[in-house]
TORZA-926631 format. One record per residue: residue in one letter; z, x, y of N, C-alpha, C in turn. Coordinates in pm, whole numbers, plus 50000, padded with zeros to 5 digits. Atoms other than C-alpha are relative to their C-alpha. Example, Ala and Ser with C-alpha at 12.3 -4.5 7.8 and 13.67 -1.06 7.14 Angstrom:
2
A500005008949881507805123049550500005009050120;S499944991849881507145136749894500734992350109;
This chain:
539
X498515003249978815146714713716500505010050134;X499214988849903817516730014032501514997749980;X498115001950007821146735114015500094995850149;X499795011349845822226709814298501605005850027;X498555001149967825246717014505500174984350061;X500085010949906824616682514652501614993449921;X498615007450020827656671314393501305004350051;X498984988049962830176703314483500284994750175;X499965006249845829566690014885500454990449979;X499405014849994830216655014793501435000349984;X498055000550032834136660314666499825009350088;X499214994249931834056686614929499864991150143;X500195013949868833166656515203501464991049972;X499065006350041835516635115026501355006150118;X498454990849961838296663515047500134995850163;X499985005349881837446663715385500274992250080;X499775013049924837566629715494501234993849956;X498934999350029840936630015328500575005150091;X499354993449898842046658615523499544993750086;X499925001949883840926643215815501044988850046;X498985011850025842896607715732501275012550036;X498464989749947846396633915729499675007150073;X500464994149877844656646816003500654995050113;X499855009549921845296620716215501654990949970;X498185006249968849126611416129500355014250005;X499634988249966849456648716132500205004850153;X500394995549857848076652616477501144998650099;X499125001749903851126633616623501255009350059;X499034989249964853076665116605499355014950033;X501064988849913850046687816740499694996450091;X500314994149837850026701617089498944989750050;X501205004149878847856676917297499455016450102;X500374985749879845576701817515500615008649973;X499564986550108847046727717279498705012450062;X500734990250001846016763517428500615010849928;X499264989750067846296795317231499515013150085;X500394986049921846346832017409499975006749886;X500314986350096844596859517232499815015750064;X500304989349937843756892117311499025008949890;X501224990950003840736917817257500095015449956;X499654987849967840956956117225498985009450143;X501114997749864837776956817442498974992749984;X500805008549881835216941117641498554999149830;X501155003050092832326926417382499165004150030;X501034993849927829406946617396498594991450022;X500875013549930827336912717387500364992349900;X499865011950054827466878217297498944992349906;X501555004150033824086871917147499875002949799;X500094997650185824146869316765498975010349948;X500754988950026821136886916700500265010949992;X500064984749912821836921216848501555001449997;X498664996350016825946921316792500175003449827;X500114996250110826956943916539501565006849964;X498614994949963830676949216609500574987549932;X499055008150019833896929616493500714994450159;X499995002049865834426926616875499674985050041;X500845011549984831576907516937499934989349884;X500365009150090831486892616652501334987149951;X498355010150042835416874416650499784987350131;X500755005549871833316854816992499244987349942;X501195002950065830446847716825500014987849889;X499965015150055831556827916576501084989049997;X498945014249854833526803816807499034992150012;X500305012249947830866794616949498374993349993;X501285002350020827896792116753500854992749866;X499865000350120827576783416376498954994849947;X501375001650061825226786816099499904987549898;X500385010150071824026770215794501204994249978;X498745000350086827366771215675500965003850031;X498834998049984831086774315752501125007649934;X499654993550126832756801415590502084995150088;X498464999749907837096791215665500605007949883;X499044993850084839336813715478499645002049860;X500594998650130836506820715227499944991449909;X500695016350050835856784715160498764999650061;X501104999849932832366783615223499314981450001;X499885014249975831956750215367498564994350138;X500785000449896829056729915535500294997450135;X499744997649793828226739115903498524991150061;X501015007949932824726728416044498984990549870;X500235004150156823956722715667500464993250011;X499105011950074825176690515543500145002449836;X499544997850171824036700715175498575007549977;X501104992050027821956724914978499844999949855;X500654994750133819816735114677499525009949971;X500954982950074819146767714471499684996349887;X500635003050136816606767714228500615001149886;X499204992850119817056774013860499685012050015;X500644985349959815396807913944500975010150066;X499434994349880817636815214239499185002350112;X501014996049889814626819414456500004992350089;X500425010049898814426790214656501224997750037;X499205006449903817106779414919499424985050044;X500445014949853816656740615068501204992250011;X498665001049847819006732815359499794986850052;X500045014049902819316698115432500964995750139;X499315000149834820456699115830500524984250040;X499935014949953822506673115967499574993850135;X500565000649875821136656516262500904994950047;X499645006249905823716645916443501145016050078;X499694981949973824326692616514499304996550159;X500795002449917823396692116854500255013650100;X500054991249920822876722517090500935002850173;X499415003849826824976726117461499584995650101;X501435002549903821736718817660500064984249919;X500065012749994822076685317460498554998049918;X501235003550073818856694317237500444999449886;X499225003150164819386687016826499595014749959;X499154984950079820196719416634498524995049868;X501605006750046816306716716414500125015649891;X500234987850114815076739716080499295011850117;X501254994449961812706753016352500925009650098;X499064992049903815596772216561500545007949859;X499704989950059816826789016251498625010449920;X501384990350015812906800916171499705007250144;X500064989649949812946814216504500925009950038;X498934990450017816246830516487500305009549911;X500174989450075816006849716205498765007249976;X500814989149969812666863416268499645004050119;X499464994749892813726868716595500685013149960;X499004990750003816326893216441499185009849913;X500994990650019813586909316260499285008950014;X501454999249907810596910616487500785018250024;X499494981550001811076955716515500095000450193;X499544997049863810886948216892501104992950097;X498565003649948813936931216890501235012649996;X499024982850018815776966516748501044993149954;X498975002950032818036944716597501205004749906;X498604992550089821236969816420499834993749843;X499735000350170822046944316139498634993249975;X500895005950062818476934416046499464999949836;X500284998650158818576946615704501074989049935;X499435008350060821336920415632499294982949945;X500555012450000818726893515663498295003449824;X501234996750143816136914315344500444992549856;X500205003950163817366897315036498904988150060;X501255011749980814556870415235498925002549945;X501294999450032810996869915087499895010850106;X500484993549915809206896815345500375003450107;X499244999549917811686902415507499945013250078;X500164986550006811876940915501498975004950033;X501144992949973808536951015519499384985150192;X500655000849858807886928215848500925006650082;X498604993549890811706946816020499095011749992;X500574982050010809526981315929499145000550021;X501024996150006806346971716011499384997149935;X500874999150093804866968915731499414982949901;X500595011750043804316933115710499894987250126;X500435005949893803806898815893501274989050009;X498855012049981806106871716059500004989249907;X499865015050086804556845615858499815003549849;X500104997250160805056863315544501124996849956;X498865003749997808506859515605500554985249922;X499955010150073809926835915358501574991650056;X499355012049937811616807015580499224992450064;X501195006149979810006779515646500714985150017;X499785012649995810666746315845499144986549916;X500715013950075809566715715596499924988750083;X499785007749905810556692315879501335002550047;X499124998249935812846687916131501355005849962;X499174998150010815596689115933500255006949827;X500104996950129814886703615615499605012350004;X500864985350005814476742015578500465009149880;X500294993850130813576761315316499815014549978;X500024985549994814076799515222499515003949827;X500664988950088812456819714989500795017249975;X499974987650052813956851914850499755006649913;X500874993350052812846881614728500595002949797;X499515000050164815516884714407501634994550035;X498975002250043818366866114286501205005250101;X499224996649933821306867214558501524993449992;X499325006649974824376859414421501284994550101;X498775000949873826426861914782498754991250133;X500695008449862823246841514991500744992450060;X499405008249948825426816215041500715000450086;X498924990449906827836835215184499195005050160;X500034991349882825966852215418499104992550120;X500065010349919824556820815604500704994550064;X498664999149906828026820715712500045005350113;X499664988649930827696854015889499235001150133;X500995002349861826696855216291498735006749989;X501824998350015823066875016212499374985449971;X501325010950063822226845016024500064984250132;X500475009549899823046821416301499154992350127;X501325007149961820796800016489500305006450143;X499554995449876820186810616890499174991450072;X500665013849941818286781417116498645008050078;X501534993849901814406792717180500095000150123;X500385000649913814376780017464501135009850156;X499524989649910817356794917631499785016249963;X500714982050012816126833117477499134996950065;X501214997649948812526828617588500384997150149;X499605003449862813906819217951500485012750056;X499674986849949815706851117954500665010949895;X499894997150137815556871717655500635014550030;X498354993049967817966898617864501274995949994;X498615006249885820136879918050500514986749961;X499695010350076820486849417801501434998449996;X498555002250028823786857417670500895008550047;X498874988649955825546881817926501244996450096;X498805009349888827476856618129499914986449921;X499965017250034828996819718089498954994050126;X500635014849955827326789518191498914994149926;X500895009650046824426767818133498685006149925;X500894990450091821936796818024500375005449879;X499794999550171823976804717730500784988549954;X499845013450089823666777317490500455003349861;X499354999750140825626772817155500114987449986;X499755008950093826326752216882501534998949942;X499035000350080829406757716788501184997550044;X498735003349948833186745116817500645002950087;X499374994749832833766763417141498814999550057;X500764993649935831746771017409500945009550120;X499164994549929832226796917642500164997050134;X499625006049875834096787617960499885010450118;X499814988049944834596822418130500255010149949;X500164983650050833646856718067500475008050178;X499754988649881834856879118334499995015349943;X500174988750063833926911518232501485012450019;X498994986449990836436940718120501324993150002;X498815004949925839086910318213500474988349886;X499495007950098839166882018014498524987749956;X501305006950013837086857017824501004986749948;X499305012150014837916818117796499144991449914;X500625006150100836876794517515500424984350021;X499635009250011836896756217551498984993449928;X500435008650102836516727517307498105000650024;X501495003649994832516724117284500184981049971;X500105011250006832586682817358498544995949899;X501595002450081828856683617216499875002649815;X500374999550149829786693916868500124990549885;X500005008850108829066674916521501344995750021;X498495004750097833116678316374500705001950153;X499155000049898834706679116727501394992349989;X499095010750023837196654916596500925009549936;X499264988550047838506685116409500225012350025;X499644989549933838836710516648501204994950075;X498735004949948842466709516745500395007850086;X499744994349893842336734717024499644991050095;X500895005749842841176726017408500005014050037;X500704987449982841126760117480500495011449959;X499864992050051841336794017391500425013250106;X500214995149886842416821417652500105016849952;X499884987650069841266856717544500615013450123;X500464989149932842556887017745499465014949927;X500954983750134840586925717647501275009550098;X499134992750017843646945717672499615011949908;X500144985250084842906984017569500955004149931;X498524994150091846476993017494500104996649977;X499165004150096847896985617200501454998350038;X498655003749959851416992917375499794987150094;X500325010949913850086968917628500034985849957;X499865012050098849196943717409500974995749926;X499365004350131851916943717180501714998250110;X498665002649853854506942617535500094982850013;X500115010550018852456909017600499974988849893;X499465005950119853116895017279501354998149999;X498415004250002857026899617266500294992550129;X499605005949834856926887917649499634984249975;X500295015950017855446854317453499094997950112;X501145008549931852346855017663499185000449918;X500525001550108850486859917335500254997449874;X499535006250141850546839717000499735005649899;X501134988250134848516865916799500225012749973;X500734984349945848026902516751500075005249822;X500794996250136845836914416431498934997350026;X501464998750019842516917716294499814979250054;X500334990149921840316906616479500385001850152;X499454992849870842186902816793501535004150002;X498804993649959844226928216909500265009849884;X499604987750141846076957616675501894997450062;X498394999449985850106954816597499775018250027;X499664978249981850896993816779500355005249831;X499104992550048852077018916586501295000050020;X498695002549952854617020816754501624988549980;X499625013650021855836985016692500344993949861;X500345006950188855076982316268501495001349971;X498885001250039858456989916227500834988150026;X499495011649886860076964116481499664984949935;X500395010650036858146941316348500034990549851;X499805000150179858906944415973501374999750012;X498945005649980862426946016060500824990150016;X499685017049963862486912416227499174990149931;X500895006650142860396900215889498904991550089;X501375008149882857396889916210498635008349882;X501184993950060854896914116013499644993449894;X500905008050097852656900315808498935010649917;X500804988450072850376927815544499734991549865;X500335001250107848106917915322498285006650009;X500574990450024845476942515168498504987450076;X501495007149977841486928415295498715010849945;X501734990550090837436943015208500085009450164;X500444996349901837596965615500500265017549994;X499524989450054837947007815503499615007250138;X500394986249936838557034315753499235008649971;X500274986150018836167064615775499565007750108;X500634988349854834727094115971498814996749913;X501624995249947830637091516024499805013450033;X500154987849972829457124015982498754999650008;X501104997549985826237136316155498995011249882;X500824993050058824147151015888498985011450070;X501074993049893821467164116115500565010550064;X499284985349949824027189316277499625012349944;X500804982350090823247226816199501295001749971;X499104992850087826777230416055499724990449847;X500045011650096827167193915910499234993049880;X500905000850089824227197015745500415001849827;X500284996050098825507214115480501034992549890;X499205008450101827367193715178501525004349991;X498404993150064830197218415085501045000350143;X499385000449892831177219615442500674985050033;X499395008650015831577182415464500984994549899;X499275004250081833157180615151501555003349993;X498684992349984836047209215241500594993950107;X499595008649860836667184815584500764985749894;X499725011250046836937154915319501385003249920;X498464997250115839717172215062500835005050114;X498994993649866841617185515386500954992750036;X499505010649927842857153915464501594994549892;X498575005550091846627144515381499724984150041;X499935011749956845767104415356500834993749949;X498505007250022849027097415195500975000450092;X499834997049869850537113315483500284990850110;X500645008349895848847096915737500614984049977;X499225014349986849887062515619501185000449989;X498795001350010853437068515501500755005050149;X498994994249936854417089915819499324992250172;X501025004949848851767072216119499794988149975;X500015010549977850447040916002500764988449909;X499545007850030852777026315803499744984649955;X500175014250039851326995115728499124997749824;X499945000750159851146995515317498305003850021;X500894998350045847607008815340499585008549875;X500234991650131845657027215070499395011050016;X501054984449984844517062915046498364995149949;X501475006450044840577055215020499375015949959;X500614989850062839017078514767499024995549946;X501635006350009835857058014760499584992750118;X500355012949903833767034714957500324994349960;X499575015450034834547004614804501334997249983;X498375007850042838036986214833500014993949956;X499605010050122839896976714569499914984149976;X499945018949985839766940914695498434992849962;X501395007450095835746937714545500494998349876;X500595004550061835186925214265499165014949925;X500634990950096834396958313946500525012350105;X499774985049917835596986214210502114996449980;X498724997949988839536976314143500575016649942;X499864995650056840277006214009499495011250033;X500364984249953840477045214137498705008649928;X501224996950060836447059614051500945013949977;X499634987150033838187096314066498985006250059;X500934989649947835907108114294500435012150094;X499764988049911838127130114517501284996349968;X498944998349944841577141814522500774998150104;X499545000949887843647130714790501075015850058;X499244979849907844687167315041500205007249879;X500414986950106843027189314735499835010850098;X500164988949899843617218214964499335011249947;X500404988250064842807246914720498284998049952;X501745004849984839397227114619499634999350114;X501004998349883838627222414976499735017650063;X500474982749964838827261815061498945007349910;X500844991250101836887269514765499004990250068;X501315004149958833867245414929500265007250117;X500064997149903834667260115238499185012049960;X500544985150061833887296315113498824998149954;X501604995950032830617286814952499104993650145;X500185003649908829777266515300499865013850110;X500514988249910830527297115532498535012149940;X501324988850070828377320915269498784993350061;X500745004849984825857295815300499454997750138;X499854996049835826077294115687499955014450040;X500334981549904825907332315754501704995550091;X499275000249961829657323915864501295008949962;X499024983450078832407354515814501594991050013;X499015000349997835237334215944500264983150035;X500045015549980836347297415975499954991750125;X500055007649848837577297716332498684998150080;X501334994549931833977305016392499184983849968;X500255018649996833827265016305500764989550103;X499315015049967834407237016546499414990050008;X500375009450060834157202016487500404989950110;X500085010049919833597175716751500694988649973;X499285014550097836097141916639499584989150094;X500415004649937834387116316844500734982549959;X499225014850073836697081016838499904989850162;X499865008549897836507052017072501554997350049;X498334997649898839767050017322501004990349957;X498765009250113842457034617123501365007249982;X498884991750033846237050017082499845006749848;X500584994650164845647048016693499085006849994;X501614989150053842037066316657500955014950046;X499334987849940843907091216877501105007049943;X498574994750101846997095116650499055008049868;X500325002150094845157091316361498985016149989;X501034981349941842417125616496500445008749998;X499254987149948845247145316578500425003249846;X499544999550121846847139016251498605007249885;X501004999650035843567145316107499135015450061;X500174987749962842727178816337501015007049969;X499084990550038845907192116250500035004949867;X499724992650152845297192615855498655011849990;X501414991850026841747208915912500435017350058;X498954988949900843797235016159501005009049866;X499124995850090846327244515905499285003149846;X500075000250135844627240815604498865008549932;X501244987750011841307257515699499775008850054;X500474990049856841157273716012499354994650027;X501015007449919838947252416120500614992550113;X500205005349881838667242816498500074985650024;X500655013049998838337205916614500184995150157;X499615004949923838177187816925499814984650028;X500145013249969838697153017029499244993450162;X501135000749884835727132717222500564981349975;X499505016749970837557095117350499004994750113;X501025010749959834847070817476500154986050010;X499665015650017834817032017574499504994349906;X500385004450084833957011417282498164999450024;X500894999250018830466999717389498855015050018;X500864984650056829187034817451500065010849900;X499434992950111830887047917199498864999049883;X501555004950115828147027216968499215005149994;X501624991749922825327039917176500535013149915;X499764988950007826617076217100500045002849817;X500784996550145826567071316714498874997749916;X501555008050036823377053216690499565009950034;X500854987950002821957081116858500225009149914;X499544991150052823787103616640500005011550091;X499624993049897824997120416943501425002349992;X498974999549988828077130616825500055009449822;X499724990350084829667157416523500714988349912;X499315006850074832167134816345500414986850081;X499265009349943832897097616422500604988249946;X499005007550114835717074716340498994987850037;X500955012449990834147038216223501394993349927;X499645012550133836017011116036498694990449938;X501185005150041833556988415841500424991249879;X500095010750061834636952015730498904993349941;X500565007850064833346936215465499094986950075;X501015020049946829916905615590500254995249884;X500315008950093830306893215267500765007649900;X499374993750051832326894414958499165007549892;X500754989450094830296923014763499895014150036;X499974986949999830346958914708498525006950089;X500584993349895826796962414895499774999450125;X500244997349860827766955715196500765013950040;X499354986549911829636989015230498895012849963;X500844990250031826597006815081498244999050027;X500955002949912823566991415225499435005550051;X500264993649876823437004615542499745014150005;X500434986150085822857037815386499045005649928;X500555002950072820347026415213498865010650037;X500924984749937817507049815443500765003750132;X499334995049896818337072415717499484988050175;X500005011949911817207041015953500354987049992;X498825008350027819077015915841500894997550107;X498665008249908821166994916095501115006849968;X498024996950040824967010416070499515008249928;X499774980950093823887044415905500655005650051;X499614993349919824487064216204500415013749947;X500474992750062824397092415992498925008049980;X501514988050049820847108415920499884998249890;X500094998450145821537105915587499224991449928;X500245008750140819497093015249499665011249944;X500154994950168818897101014923499334986049889;X501225008850075815937085214724500514994349836;X499465003950134817957082914385501214989050101;X499225010749913820447060714627499104987050012;X500255010649947818227039014771499234991249899;X500605009050100816387032814427501444997549886;X498225007850105820327023114252499924989250085;X500005009249897820137002014569499294987549927;X500975007850020816986983914480500084990549871;X499475005550134817666981614106501304990249991;X498515010750017821266962314171499344989750034;X500315011649972819306938514377499244992649925;X501035002050120816636929414119501304999749899;X499065005350140819356930013844501074988950006;X499275011450046820526896113697501255002149933;X498755000350110823126907613446501225006950074;X499004998849875826606909813695500675015849929;X499554987950081827726938113465499365012249997;X501114994949908824836956813535499565003550085;X500064998049885824656954413817501075006050100;X498844995049952828216962013915499745016549961;X499964986750074827296995813720498825009450099;X500354991849902824757006713950500424999250130;X499425000249847826106997714296501455013249946;X499144995150063828907020214087499365017950007;X500544986950032826507046314005499025004950204;X500255000149842825117045314433501235002050103;X499074993149863828587050114552500135017649935;X499884984650010828847082414333498995007950042;X500574988049973825987097614474500685001150138;X499534996549893827327090714810500995010350029;X498954991950043830387105714725499545011849966;X500504984250044828807137114614499325005050082;X501225000049906826737139914875501164999750170;X499635000049882829247131615140500214997650180;X500515000349860827567119815460501254988350081;X499135005149934831077100715510501185001449943;X498974994650054834227108915463501694984149975;X499225012850004836687078815363501375004750067;X498924993349926839997079515513501034989349885;X498885011350079842297046615398499014985149986;X500655019650004841427009015276501234995850112;X498475003949921843286990615548500064983749936;X499125011649990845866961615526499624993150093;X500235012049886845326929015743501575002950032;X498974999749926848476937615994500254991350091;X500395006449915849466910916206501704991649969;X498895005949948852266887816385498774988150046;X500355014249917852016851916487500714993750033;X498815010849946854286829216699500054987049906;X499215013750081856086799516509498964989250057;X500525009549911854696768916555498144993549970;X501294997350014850656777616477499695003449855;X500774999850134848836772716175498485001449984;X501654999549999845696783516040499435012750058;X499964984549894846096818216261499835012549877;X500154983050092845396845615977498855004049969;X501194999450080842626864915869499934999049897;X500255004150169840756857815564499505014949972;X500224985550087839756886815302498995009350078;X501304989149912836916897415511500815002350197;X499405001249876839356897015840499854992750103;X500385015249874837876867016006501084988050045;X499085011649951839706840416210499174987450022;X500285011850004838556808316213500414987950106;X498855009049888839966792516548499464980849981;X500605011850049837966760416452501154993049929;X499345008450087840566751716192501505008150053;X498115000049954844096762016390500294992450062;X499305015149912846396738416517501505005550013;X498704996149930849496747416732500564987250007;X498395011150002852556723716717500194997650125;X499305009649916853936704216981501765012849969;X498664992549990857086724217124501384991250032;
């Protein structure tokens, strides 16, 4: 027997048909040829789904490609797959692909496209940072780490429109993963024609299958998306164009919004600037919702001084997170005293790992660290804080810098670089302390922990690993009892908090503003926006 999702999907398709009927009536008030105006804080480092690692790149990729499923505000809907079945033991998934899904070059999207794309990500030669997100698939980790073969990866095209996936363990969030951009297909002919350049420019070489196509990409200036006439569900795409300016300055982006040149500011399209947040709140424009994301400082644990765990703990405890939120951020964030946001089930309560701004205990850890490092005075310690270019990140770093100086006597310097260079610095461990945010890829605690499974796991960026931590993650992956699985993930989080390779700063809230007359333009619980589902009303 198999647990079938056909009935659920059938009801969903009926709902969508009825919704479309209502949409025909309501579209009278929708603006014909509607254009949406957005902003990004930085140039996307890549528009290759298999190589992207950041929310800036993902904000474009999610709308020009489509995976097996489509995530609409947390609801998993049919995408390229029109139906799917999960075996009774949860180890085998069978996806039936729709036969009207096509690539922008006219090719049909087939099961073989997914086989090629997923194995390409896992191929060690690709060096895909996000390859580990495919590890629930049988044989995936072994192939990616050079200990297995591509043929042993549990993904198979039964025929052109049937894809079979075998998992190592039942994975409760697997269907959600199939909407994530690393799981999206790429066109084999396009990639093999120019492995390095196929996704570098707008044009015919950039073959996509999503609701929008990449009409223009003027590097470091703007991106233009156009409705994809070849998309199977094009009738339900209400926007004709999306104009996205690349504006690195938060102050400039907010001025553009206030001047009426942008329709929205907030995750993942731009940022509500710190100096504008009170104005938006006072004007009743600001919308704030908690979501599954954390702002943290990663630590290079291979550094001569920062390999000392007591120094890392001292730095963490000497941060006044609540003062940062009250006086600088002002966006209803929550001080992060753990690594998993309270929006994740099983992690709603404070786990008591650390006390915010615990200066006395910080000094005790510092004294121990100095003795171990052979340092007589804390002024001998200078910490380099690396950030990507941003007024907000700079202001946060200055707050932390001041706290370390006043409370611990430790000096620090702030180093700022542009986004792509910054990502490369972190991945190369060319830093001491580096700021980073992490938004959940799927609604489960493992998305915040799995990247630290080994020092070589993509997105680790700390050089840290711990065998007990790895074992707990492996046991959690194999555990079918949900309560026991959650406890193992709690235990794994506790190991990281004890060794502090990452300093948690605060749990995010989605702070955003949107112009009147626009529906469906809001970040979901994971900070994503589906432009396919946005409607701009006629003025």
